C-alpha positions as CSV (number, residue, x, y, z in Angstrom):
1,X,0.2,0.0,0.1
2,X,2.0,3.3,-1.2
3,X,1.9,6.3,2.1
4,X,0.5,9.6,1.8
5,X,4.5,11.5,0.6
6,X,3.5,8.5,-2.2
7,X,-0.1,9.5,-3.7
8,X,0.8,13.1,-3.0
9,X,4.3,13.2,-5.3
10,X,2.1,10.6,-7.6
11,X,-0.9,13.9,-7.3
12,X,1.1,16.9,-8.1
13,X,2.6,14.7,-11.2
14,X,-0.3,14.0,-12.5
15,X,-1.7,17.3,-11.7
16,X,1.1,19.1,-13.6
17,X,1.5,17.0,-16.7
18,X,-1.8,17.9,-17.2
19,X,-1.1,21.6,-17.0
20,X,1.6,21.1,-20.2
21,X,-1.0,19.5,-21.9
22,X,-3.9,21.9,-21.9
23,X,-0.9,24.5,-22.1
24,X,0.1,22.6,-25.6
25,X,-3.0,22.2,-26.9
26,X,-4.2,25.8,-25.9
27,X,-1.4,26.6,-28.3
28,X,-2.3,24.8,-31.2
29,X,-5.8,25.8,-30.9
30,X,-7.7,22.5,-29.7
31,X,-9.7,24.2,-27.5
32,X,-12.6,21.0,-27.4
33,X,-8.9,19.1,-25.4
34,X,-8.6,22.2,-23.9
35,X,-11.6,21.9,-22.6
36,X,-12.3,18.8,-21.6
37,X,-8.8,18.8,-20.0
38,X,-10.2,21.9,-17.3
39,X,-13.0,20.0,-16.4
40,X,-10.8,17.7,-15.4
41,X,-7.8,20.2,-14.2
42,X,-11.1,21.9,-11.7
43,X,-12.0,18.3,-10.4
């Protein structure tokens, strides 16, 4: 079973990855994908 520090680390990594993908999709004009990721971002 993962410890709390592992869970927090995984959450931060996932959040950072999502931010990178959102920026990339917005820069490339893929607003449908951006909106789907934005929904996930605010969860």
